[in-house]
C-alpha positions, 0 to 999 in steps of 0.5 A, spaced: 500 500 500 504 505 497 499 510 497 498 509 504 505 509 506 506 516 502 500 519 505 503 517 512 509 521 511 505 527 512 500 524 517 504 526 523 505 533 520 498 534 519 497 533 527 501 539 529 497 544 524 493 549 528 488 550 523 488 552 516 488 560 515 487 560 507 483 558 502 488 553 499 489 551 506 482 549 508 482 545 501 488 541 504 485 540 510 478 537 507 483 532 505 486 530 512 481 524 513 485 521 507 492 521 511 490 515 514 483 513 511 480 511 517 475 517 516 474 518 509 468 518 506 469 512 501 472 506 504 476 504 498 482 508 498 487 509 492 492 503 492 488 498 496 485 492 492 478 493 489 478 485 489 479 484 496 474 489 498 469 486 493 470 479 496 469 482 503 462 485 501 460 478 498 462 474 504 459 479 509 453 480 505 452 472 505 453 471 512 449 477 514 443 476 509 440 482 509 432 482 508 430 489 506 433 496 505 434 498 512 438 491 513 442 492 507 444 499 509 446 497 516 450 491 512 454 496 508 456 500 514 458 494 517 462 492 511 466 499 511 467 499 518 470 492 518 474 494 511 477 500 515 479 496 521 483 491 517 487 497 515 489 499 522 495 494 523 498 496 516 498 503 518 501 501 525 506 497 521 508 503 517 509 508 523 513 503 527 518 501 521 520 509 521 526 511 524 523 515 529 516 512 530 511 518 531 507 515 537 502 521 537 500 518 530 499 511 533 495 514 539 491 518 534 490 511 530 488 507 536 483 512 538 480 512 531 480 504 532 476 504 539 471 509 536 470 504 530 470 498 534 464 501 538 460 503 532 461 496 529 458 493 535 452 498 536 451 497 529 451 490 529 447 489 535 442 494 531 442 490 525 441 483 529 435 486 533 432 488 526 433 482 523 430 478 529 424 482 529 423 481 521 424 474 522 419 473 527 414 477 523 415 473 517 414 466 521 408 469 524 405 470 517 408 464 514 404 460 520 398 463 518 399 461 511 400 454 513 393 454 516 390 457 510 393 452 506 392 446 510 385 448 510 385 448 502 388 441 502 382 438 506 377 442 503 380 440 496 380 447 493 385 452 490 389 456 494 389 464 493 394 467 498 394 474 494 387 475 497 389 474 504 395 479 502 400 473 503 407 474 499 409 467 499 407 462 493 404 455 494 410 452 493 414 455 498 408 454 503 408 446 501 415 446 502 415 449 509 409 444 511 413 438 508 419 440 513 415 441 519 411 435 518 418 431 517 420 434 523 414 432 527 414 425 525 422 425 527 421 428 534 415 423 535 419 417 533 425 419 537 421 420 543 417 413 542 424 410 541 427 413 547 421 411 552 422 404 549 429 404 551 428 407 558 422 402 559 427 396 557 432 399 562 428 400 567 425 392 567 432 389 567 434 390 574 427 387 576 428 381 571 435 380 575 432 381 581 427 376 580 432 371 577 
């Protein structure tokens, strides 16, 4: 990351500035966030690998599986925070490799890192809470659709979920019914087998005593 290394050469000096006085200075000051890139508006900086960034996007999006616009927005925020946090060890290494490490700059980076970690934790908590509520609501609606579908099957009539405002297809509900029924049957079989084994074990001591 040669670009970051070059930027860090000016990073320590930027900390000593008392504030821009001229228009040119103000323009330069507006770019100060790029000295370390931890507060830049764009997550991906010049010199960083776009493919690596894209891989992080795909991986975290797959893991978090956002289900609506709000969750997608929070996912993007988490991705960008994680990308910036991954940059910190490289920045620290660059500063520590200098002949005279700038510990003020290192402390500045540590403060940014602590802030971003808190922000990441808070954002992730908010995301998980919203996702849990959405899934709970979705499950409630699915259970209602299952009741309607089972009644339609019993009465031998076609299912029209649209008239009830359901967004599920008949095929989706049927697959869920099959899964639920299979799980219920498996639990029943397991329970019966467990009771049968327990009954056999309980009888063995009595049989030995009788003999």
